[in-house]
C-alpha positions in Angstrom: -139.0 -78.1 -46.2 -139.1 -74.5 -47.3 -139.8 -71.7 -44.8 -143.2 -70.2 -44.6 -143.0 -67.1 -46.9 -144.8 -64.9 -44.3 -142.3 -65.9 -41.6 -139.4 -65.4 -44.1 -140.6 -61.8 -44.9 -141.1 -60.9 -41.3 -137.7 -62.2 -40.3 -136.1 -60.3 -43.2 -137.9 -57.1 -42.2 -137.0 -57.4 -38.5 -133.4 -58.3 -39.3 -133.1 -55.3 -41.6 -134.4 -52.9 -39.0 -132.1 -54.4 -36.4 -129.1 -54.0 -38.7 -130.0 -50.3 -39.5 -130.5 -49.6 -35.8 -127.2 -51.2 -35.0 -125.4 -49.1 -37.7 -127.0 -45.8 -36.6 -126.1 -46.5 -32.9 -122.5 -47.2 -33.8 -122.3 -43.9 -35.7 -123.9 -42.0 -32.8 -121.5 -43.6 -30.3 -118.5 -42.6 -32.5 -119.7 -39.0 -32.6 -120.7 -38.8 -28.9 -118.8 -41.2 -26.7 -121.1 -42.6 -24.0 -124.3 -42.1 -26.0 -125.3 -45.8 -26.1 -124.6 -46.1 -22.3 -127.0 -43.3 -21.6 -129.7 -44.8 -23.9 -129.3 -48.1 -22.1 -129.8 -46.4 -18.7 -132.9 -44.6 -20.0 -134.4 -47.9 -21.4 -133.8 -49.7 -18.1 -135.4 -46.8 -16.2 -138.4 -46.8 -18.6 -138.8 -50.6 -18.1 -138.8 -50.3 -14.4 -141.6 -47.7 -14.6 -144.0 -50.1 -16.4 -146.7 -51.3 -13.9 -146.8 -55.0 -13.1 -150.4 -55.2 -14.2 -149.8 -53.8 -17.7 -151.7 -55.8 -20.4 -149.4 -58.3 -22.3 -146.6 -57.6 -19.8 -144.5 -60.7 -20.9 -144.6 -59.3 -24.5 -143.5 -55.9 -23.3 -140.7 -57.4 -21.2 -139.6 -59.4 -24.3 -139.5 -56.2 -26.4 -137.3 -54.4 -23.8 -135.0 -57.5 -23.5 -134.4 -57.5 -27.3 -133.9 -53.7 -27.3 -131.3 -53.9 -24.6 -129.6 -56.8 -26.4 -129.2 -54.7 -29.6 -128.0 -51.7 -27.6 -125.4 -53.8 -25.7 -124.1 -55.5 -28.8 -123.7 -52.2 -30.5 -121.9 -50.8 -27.5 -119.6 -53.9 -27.4 -118.8 -53.7 -31.1 -117.5 -50.1 -30.6 -115.4 -51.1 -27.5 -114.2 -54.4 -29.0 -114.2 -54.1 -32.8 -113.0 -57.7 -33.2 -116.3 -59.1 -32.0 -118.6 -60.5 -34.7 -121.4 -58.4 -36.2 -124.9 -58.5 -34.8 -126.5 -61.8 -35.6 -129.9 -62.0 -37.3 -132.8 -60.9 -35.2 -135.1 -63.6 -33.8 -138.6 -64.2 -35.1 -141.2 -61.6 -33.8 -143.3 -63.0 -31.1 -147.1 -63.3 -31.1 -148.8 -60.8 -28.9 -148.9 -62.2 -25.4 -146.7 -65.2 -26.3 -144.4 -66.5 -23.6 -140.7 -66.0 -24.2 -138.6 -69.0 -25.2 -135.4 -70.1 -23.4 -133.0 -68.2 -25.7 -129.3 -68.7 -25.9 -128.9 -65.6 -23.6 -131.0 -67.3 -21.0 -129.0 -70.6 -21.3 -125.9 -68.6 -20.7 -127.6 -66.9 -17.7 -128.5 -70.4 -16.3 -124.9 -71.6 -16.7 -123.4 -68.6 -15.1 -125.8 -68.7 -12.1 -125.3 -72.4 -11.5 -121.5 -71.8 -11.6 -122.2 -69.1 -8.9 -124.1 -71.8 -7.0 -127.5 -70.1 -7.3 -130.3 -72.6 -6.4 -132.5 -73.9 -9.2 -135.6 -72.7 -7.4 -134.4 -69.1 -7.2 -133.4 -69.3 -10.9 -136.8 -70.7 -11.8 -138.5 -67.9 -10.0 -136.5 -65.3 -11.9 -137.2 -66.9 -15.3 -140.9 -67.3 -14.8 -141.2 -63.7 -13.6 -139.5 -62.7 -17.0 -142.3 -64.5 -18.9 -140.7 -67.9 -19.6 -142.9 -70.9 -19.4 -142.2 -72.7 -16.1 -141.9 -76.2 -17.6 -139.5 -74.9 -20.2 -137.4 -73.1 -17.7 -137.3 -76.0 -15.3 -136.2 -78.3 -18.1 -133.5 -75.9 -19.2 -132.1 -75.6 -15.7 -132.0 -79.4 -15.3 -130.5 -79.9 -18.8 -127.6 -77.6 -18.2 -126.0 -79.9 -15.7 -125.4 -82.6 -18.4 -124.3 -80.1 -21.1 -120.7 -81.0 -22.2 -119.7 -77.3 -22.3 -121.0 -76.8 -18.8 -119.2 -79.9 -17.5 -116.0 -78.5 -18.9 -116.7 -75.2 -17.1 -117.1 -77.1 -13.9 -113.7 -78.6 -14.4 -112.1 -75.2 -14.9 -114.0 -73.9 -11.9 -112.2 -76.6 -9.8 -108.8 -75.3 -11.0 -109.9 -71.7 -10.2 -111.1 -72.6 -6.8 -107.8 -74.3 -6.0 -106.0 -71.0 -6.8 -108.6 -69.1 -4.7 -107.9 -71.4 -1.8 -104.2 -70.8 -2.0 -104.7 -67.1 -2.1 -107.1 -67.3 0.8 -104.6 -69.3 2.9 -101.9 -66.8 2.2 -104.2 -64.0 3.2 -105.1 -65.8 6.4 -101.4 -66.1 7.3 -100.8 -62.5 6.4 -103.7 -61.3 8.5 -102.5 -63.4 11.5 -100.1 -60.6 12.3 -101.3 -58.8 15.4 -101.0 -55.4 13.7 -102.3 -56.4 10.3 -105.3 -54.1 10.5 -103.2 -51.0 11.3 -101.5 -49.0 8.6 -98.3 -47.7 10.0 -97.5 -44.0 10.1 -93.7 -43.4 10.4 -90.8 -41.3 9.3 -89.1 -42.5 6.1 -87.0 -45.6 6.6 -83.8 -46.4 4.8 -84.1 -47.3 1.1 -83.2 -51.0 1.9 -85.8 -51.3 4.6 -88.5 -49.5 2.5 -87.9 -51.8 -0.4 -87.9 -55.0 1.6 -90.7 -54.2 4.1 -93.1 -52.2 2.0 -92.4 -52.7 -1.7 -91.6 -56.4 -1.8 -93.5 -57.0 1.4 -96.5 -55.4 -0.3 -97.5 -53.4 2.8 -99.2 -49.9 2.8 -97.5 -47.3 4.9 -98.0 -43.5 5.5 -94.7 -41.5 5.6 -94.9 -38.5 7.8 -91.7 -36.5 6.9 -91.4 -36.5 3.2 -92.6 -32.9 2.7 -90.5 -31.1 5.2 -88.7 -29.1 2.5 -91.5 -28.9 0.0 -92.3 -25.4 -1.2 -95.8 -26.7 -2.0 -96.6 -27.0 1.7 -96.2 -23.2 2.2 -97.5 -22.1 -1.2 -100.2 -24.4 -2.5 -103.8 -23.3 -1.9 -106.9 -22.9 -4.1 -106.2 -19.2 -4.2 -102.5 -19.8 -5.3 -103.7 -22.1 -8.1 -106.0 -19.4 -9.4 -103.4 -16.6 -9.1 -100.6 -18.5 -10.8 -102.4 -20.8 -13.2 -106.0 -19.6 -13.4 -105.6 -18.7 -17.1 -104.6 -22.2 -18.1 -107.0 -25.0 -19.3 -107.3 -28.3 -17.4 -109.3 -31.4 -17.9 -111.7 -32.3 -15.2 -114.4 -35.0 -14.6 -117.8 -33.4 -14.5 -121.4 -34.6 -14.1 -120.3 -37.6 -11.9 -123.3 -37.5 -9.6 -125.7 -38.5 -12.5 -123.6 -41.7 -13.2 -123.3 -44.5 -10.6 -120.3 -45.8 -12.7 -118.6 -42.5 -13.1 -115.1 -43.8 -12.6 -115.5 -46.7 -15.1 -117.1 -44.2 -17.5 -114.6 -41.4 -16.8 -113.9 -40.8 -20.5 -117.5 -39.7 -20.9 -117.1 -37.2 -18.1 -114.1 -35.3 -19.5 -114.5 -31.6 -19.8 -112.0 -28.9 -20.6 -112.3 -25.8 -18.3 -110.2 -22.9 -17.3 -108.6 -23.4 -13.9 -109.5 -20.1 -12.4 -113.3 -20.5 -12.8 -113.0 -24.1 -11.6 -111.3 -22.9 -8.4 -114.2 -20.6 -7.8 -116.6 -23.4 -8.4 -114.8 -25.6 -5.9 -114.7 -22.9 -3.2 -118.3 -21.9 -3.7 -119.9 -25.3 -4.3 -119.5 -27.0 -0.9 -119.0 -30.8 -0.4 -119.8 -32.7 -3.6 -118.6 -35.6 -5.8 -120.0 -34.1 -9.0 -116.7 -32.6 -10.3 -113.0 -33.3 -9.7 -109.6 -32.6 -11.3 -108.1 -36.1 -11.1 -104.8 -37.7 -12.2 -106.2 -38.1 -15.7 -105.8 -34.4 -16.4 -102.2 -34.7 -17.4 -101.7 -31.0 -16.4 -98.1 -31.6 -15.2 -97.1 -32.5 -18.8 -97.9 -28.9 -19.8 -95.1 -26.4 -19.6 -97.5 -23.9 -18.1 -97.7 -26.0 -14.9 -94.0 -26.6 -14.6 -93.7 -24.3 -11.5 -95.8 -26.9 -9.6 -93.0 -29.4 -10.0 -90.5 -26.9 -8.8 -92.4 -26.8 -5.5 -91.7 -30.5 -4.9 -88.7 -31.2 -2.6 -87.2 -34.4 -1.3 -88.8 -37.6 -2.5 -89.5 -40.8 -0.5 -87.0 -43.7 -0.6 -86.5 -45.6 -3.9 -87.7 -42.7 -6.2 -86.0 -41.7 -9.4 -86.1 -37.9 -9.5 -85.4 -37.7 -13.3 -88.8 -39.4 -14.0 -90.9 -37.2 -11.8 -92.2 -35.0 -14.6 -93.4 -38.0 -16.6 -94.8 -40.0 -13.8 -96.7 -37.6 -11.5 -100.2 -36.2 -11.3 -102.0 -33.3 -9.6 -105.4 -33.6 -8.0 -107.7 -30.9 -6.9 -111.4 -31.0 -5.8 -114.0 -30.3 -3.1 -114.7 -32.1 0.0 -116.9 -35.1 -0.7 -115.1 -36.4 -3.8 -114.9 -40.2 -3.8 -112.7 -42.5 -5.8 -114.6 -45.8 -5.8 -113.1 -49.2 -4.9 -110.4 -50.2 -7.5 -106.8 -51.2 -7.8 -104.0 -49.5 -9.7 -101.8 -51.4 -12.1 -98.5 -50.1 -10.5 -97.2 -48.8 -7.2 -97.3 -45.2 -6.3 -97.0 -42.5 -3.6 -99.8 -40.0 -2.9 -99.0 -36.9 -0.9 -101.6 -34.7 0.7 -100.7 -31.0 0.5 -104.0 -29.4 1.4 -106.9 -31.1 3.2 -107.3 -34.7 4.4 -108.2 -37.9 2.7 -109.6 -41.1 4.1 -108.1 -44.2 2.5 -109.9 -47.6 2.9 -107.8 -50.5 1.6 -108.3 -54.2 0.9 -105.6 -56.7 0.4 -105.0 -57.9 -3.2 -105.2 -61.5 -1.8 -108.9 -60.8 -1.1 -109.7 -60.1 -4.8 -112.1 -63.1 -5.1 -114.3 -61.4 -2.5 -114.6 -57.9 -4.1 -116.5 -59.0 -7.2 -114.0 -57.7 -9.8 -115.9 -58.4 -13.0 -114.8 -55.4 -15.0 -111.3 -54.1 -15.5 -109.7 -52.9 -12.2 -113.0 -52.0 -10.6 -115.2 -53.4 -7.8 -118.9 -52.6 -7.6 -118.8 -52.7 -3.8 -119.1 -49.4 -1.9 -116.8 -50.0 1.1 -118.7 -47.3 3.1 -122.1 -48.9 2.6 -121.6 -52.5 1.2 -124.7 -54.3 -0.1 -124.0 -57.6 1.5 -127.2 -59.2 0.2 -125.8 -58.7 -3.3 -122.1 -59.1 -2.4 -122.1 -61.4 0.6 -118.4 -62.4 0.3 -117.4 -58.8 1.0 -118.6 -59.4 4.6 -115.5 -61.6 5.1 -113.1 -58.9 4.0 -110.8 -57.0 6.3 -110.8 -53.3 5.5 -107.8 -51.2 6.6 -108.6 -47.6 7.3 -106.4 -44.5 7.6 -106.7 -40.7 7.4 -103.8 -39.1 5.5 -103.2 -35.6 6.9 -101.6 -32.6 5.1 -97.9 -33.2 4.7 -98.3 -37.0 4.9 -97.6 -39.5 2.0 -99.4 -42.7 1.4 -97.4 -45.5 -0.2 -99.8 -47.7 -2.2 -98.3 -51.2 -2.8 -99.0 -53.3 -5.8 -102.6 -54.2 -6.5 -104.1 -53.1 -3.2 -107.8 -52.2 -3.5 -108.6 -48.8 -2.3 -111.5 -46.4 -1.9 -110.6 -42.7 -1.2 -112.8 -39.9 0.2 -111.7 -36.2 0.3 -112.7 -35.0 3.8 -111.9 -31.3 2.9 -111.1 -29.3 -0.1 -108.0 -31.2 -1.3 -104.8 -30.6 -3.2 -102.7 -33.8 -3.7 -99.7 -34.9 -5.6 -99.2 -38.5 -6.8 -96.2 -40.1 -8.4 -95.0 -43.5 -9.5 -91.4 -42.9 -10.3 -89.9 -45.7 -8.3 -86.3 -46.7 -9.2 -87.2 -50.4 -9.4 -89.5 -52.3 -11.8 -93.0 -50.8 -11.7 -94.6 -52.1 -14.8 -97.0 -55.1 -14.5 -99.4 -57.1 -16.6 -103.0 -58.0 -15.6 -105.6 -60.2 -17.2 -108.6 -58.1 -16.5 -112.2 -59.3 -16.9 -114.6 -57.4 -19.1 -118.1 -58.5 -17.8 -120.5 -55.6 -17.8 -123.8 -57.2 -17.0 -123.4 -59.0 -13.7 
């Protein structure tokens, strides 16, 4: 049976408009990185501002849902070019018509059942979005017998076995009476350091590394301005306006002259809005070579010849926060000026930090939303303040959130003289 000619024309028109919008968005994103993300945030905010009693609210919700879908697919095609092109747009809906149970909704049902959400809570969410209650209820019930979903349940059993092994290892690890205390000590011998902290995967603060560092006597905001104020550096700027500023750090890059940036830090007071972080690569510039000359003895198991290639300089105001994440290697982080508070979580507790995207967790350790992230309530958080002259050793894959308590100058380095290159299979799920 041939398609209705009116429906065919409408579908072709809508599909053409969607394709053109998709193409224009891709070009805008290429010219202005982060553009689509900002448009998505604006659309979400606009949707939230629509009153519940608006006429034809289900239709309005459906329009916003389709808009966000096009935006997110365009964003994904830029970040992951191997993904297929945007599929044809669905048929336009009649004004006031209830939304059908689309493939996106079926995926949502499967994901939430795998997360053990109750069918009743899911039904409530779906009907609130404008989906017919009978259709929603039938779709939720039908998913349990879907062959693909049953296969996912099998894989889930394998994953849960691995999670139980990790949880039992963490339980054994945490049974140590001093597990919750991060040691502060003078540098041990190389052998002890490697066995107890590197291979033992235990964080430690070394108190005596910087005794001969010229940086301890010389470094200050004023010294930076005097010696290097004419040089350009890359900072992160405008972080306060973006709740995911660290994940979107490339969108916050800004080249500034160091001297005016020092003035901004000194005059601005506590803030998280701007920060010169490890991504600045300043130490690879010949102009900043004198900073490396101010670094004296290194901790155990470091290769001095690699220091210039595997070190970073940090500078920012009190109040800068690096959100919860894990690094992909091991490193040292030395405080030269100011204090930092480190809050750490064992890598064996990864299943409880909701790591859906890259190396990041959405949990704010200082103010966790346990209604949304209940498993984090079971996590043991280690807490330590690193004082000027002290060095944090961050073992492999430990989660950490770091707050600058004062104007801070820090020096981090990953030039261990043993293997420090590891591979992770990171998730890339942006909409959970």
